[in-house]
N, C-alpha and C positions, 0 to 999 in steps of 0.2 A: 538399525544399529547405530548410534551416533548421528540422528537427525535432529537437525537444530531448528530448522523451520522449511516451509513448503509454500510454493506460491504458483498459481495458474497465471498463464499470459493472459494478453487484454481479450483474446476472442475464446478464451478456454479450450483451445486445442492442443495446448502443451502444458506441462507444469516442470518446475525445476524445484530441487531440494538442495538444501545446503546442509552439509554434514562435516563430521570430523575428518572423513575420508576425502574432503573436495565438494564437488558440485556433479549432479547428476540430472540429466534432462531427459524427459519423456513425453512420447506423442500419447494423446488421449485415446484417439479411435484410428487404428487399432493399439492397442495399450503395447508399446514397445520403447526401449531406451533408444534415443537418437543421439545422444552425445554425452559425455563426462570430461570433468577437469579433476586431475588427482592432486593430492595433497602436496606433491613435488612442485605442481606449478602454482597452487593458489592457497597451500595451508589448510588449516581447518576454517570453515566457512561459517559464519552466524546469520547472514541474511543474503538471498540472491534474488534477483528481480530479472526476468526476461523481456525484451523489447519486441511484441508480436512473434513473429517466428524468423526473426532477423538473427544475426551473428551477434547481436550486442548484449551483454551482460551486466548488469550492476552488482557488485560484490561488496559484503561489508565482512571483515575479519571476525572471527569469534570461535567457539568451542574450545578443545582442549590444547590445540597447539597453532595459534592463528599465525600466519604469515604477514597480514596486513592489520593495522590498528582498527580499532571498533568505533573511532572517531572519523573515519573516512569511507567514502564511497568511491571504489574502483571501477571503471568501465573497461570491461574486456572484449575486444573485437577478435573472435574466434577466425574470422576469415582473413586477417592479416598475417602475412607471411613471416617466417621467423620465430624465435621464442619468445620476444618481447611482445605480448599482445595486448599489454596495458597501454590504453592510448589517452585516458584522461583520469584525474583524481581530484575529488572535491573534499577538502578538509573542513572540519567543524570543532567548536571548542568542547563539545560533549560527546557521548556515545550516539550513534546512529541507532534508532528504533525501528524506522521503516522507510522503505524506498519504494516510490511508485514512478512509473514510466507511462508516457505515450508518445505519439509521433513526433511531437513538438515541445513537450516538457518534460522535466525530470522533477519529481518532489521529494524532500528528504525530511522526515520528522525525527525531532529530539524530544527530550521530555516536557517541554514548556515552549518550543518553538518550531516553526515550519519555514522552510526555505523552497522556493520555486525557482528555476532555473530555465533558460532556453535551452532545447537540446533536440537534436546531437549537433546540430551544426552551431559553430561559434557560440559555445555555451556561455551563459551569463547569467548574473543572478537579476532576476526580476521582482520577487516579492519576498517579504520576510513578516511572518504573523507570530505575534506572541499567542499562546495558547493556555487554556487550564492545564495543570499538571495533567500529564499524559504518559503514564508509565509504560503503557503498552503499544504506544506509537499508533494510534488509531486513527487512521487517514484514507482516504480513497479518492480516486481521480478518474474521471469519466473517460473512456477511450473515444467516443464519437467525435468524428470530425466536425459535426455541426455545433457541439457544445462542450467547452471545457472546463467542465464544473468540477470544483474541489469540495469535499467535506471533511470536517475534524471537529473534535469537541469543543462547543463555545466556552466562554468564560465563566458562565453561570452553570451551576451543578446541573447535569441532565440535559443540556442543551446541545445542540449542533450548529455549527457555522457553516454556510456555504457561500463559495466565492465563484463567480464565473470569471475564469482566468481570461477569456476571449474578449470581454467587454472592460475588464479593470485595466487602469492604465498603471505600468511600472512607476514607483514613485509616488503615487499618490495614494489618499486614504478615501474610504468611502464608509458610508453606515453599513454595518453588517447585517447580513440575511440570517436570522436566527429561527431555528426550531425548538420549542421547547418540548424535547421529547421525552424524558422521563424524570421522575421526583430524585432518582439516585444518581450515582455516575454512570455515564455511557460506558458500556462494555465492549461494543463493537458497533461498526456501520459499514454499509456498502450500498454504492449507487447502481441503478440499472445500466445496461450498456447505452441507452439514449441519454441518460442523466435525468429523466423525468421523474424517477422515483429514488427514494433512499429508505433502507430498513435499518432499524436499530435495535440493539437491546440493550438492557441495563446491566451492570455489574452483579446485581442480585441474580440473574436470570430467568425471572419469571414472567417477564413480560417482552414480548417482540412487537414492533410497531412498523407500518408501512406509511409513508409521508409522499404527498405531491411535492415535488422541489418547485415548480411555479407558484401554487397559491399556499404551499406550506401546510395544506389540510391533512389530516389524519385520515387515511383511506381504510386501514385495516388494524386490528388488535388481536393478538394472540395470546393466550395466557396458557401457561405450560405447569401450573400447581405452584406449590410454596416450597419444594424441595431445592435448595440451591443448585445451580449448574454453570458451568462455563460455556458460553456461547461464541460461535464464530460465524463471521458474515462471509459471504463471497458472491460474485455475479453467476447465474445461471439461466439458462433459457435465453429467448430473444429479448426480452425487457424485462426480467423479474431477479431482484436480488434473493438470494438464499442464505437462511441463517440454518447452521446446524448446532445440535443440543449435545452437551457432552457433561454427563452427571458427575459431580465432583466426589 
């Protein structure tokens, strides 16, 4: 009841739930609650992202009675002593639609723009990308230590844009690496843990495609019929993205 969003952490060992009653954090195996923040502490929460199994949470206000604005990302350090556990705030001109974290980066998606920050030490803005209209905040960030790959909708309808944050230089621009994934708008996208694969589905929900991020070659296509469905991507297994189908 009152669930606004749910996110797994980077290695899929935990998930956190943003609710009207606050935040709840669960261990996956065995399945058990490992922590919570109540509404008195954080209000109702629209989005929450957990950094690995650490004490750091990224929180965005939302739901029925938010304490924090939906255009800010608050970093909550649960290990900090005292009542004030908010250690950082990132403010934006429009509502935040998605937040992604890894050990050295924080990514925030707005409806037509992405921001990349160094994180958590000495946070500063490194990159800013304009995107195609992205009302679902579609973005994914590879957690691998070897490859800091970012994927989000490209400017062309149905395309994905890939950025290697490890090789890109802040303040400079380069030719985008684009995959023409679908004829209609992208509905979801997910990178594998190593960043070698990206899975995507269109908003129509009839096609799921798997691509190699190095060659941009299409490796697999799954057709699930003509009935409309909402598709959700998440990473699973050692190096395979997963797409979940929910009929409309």
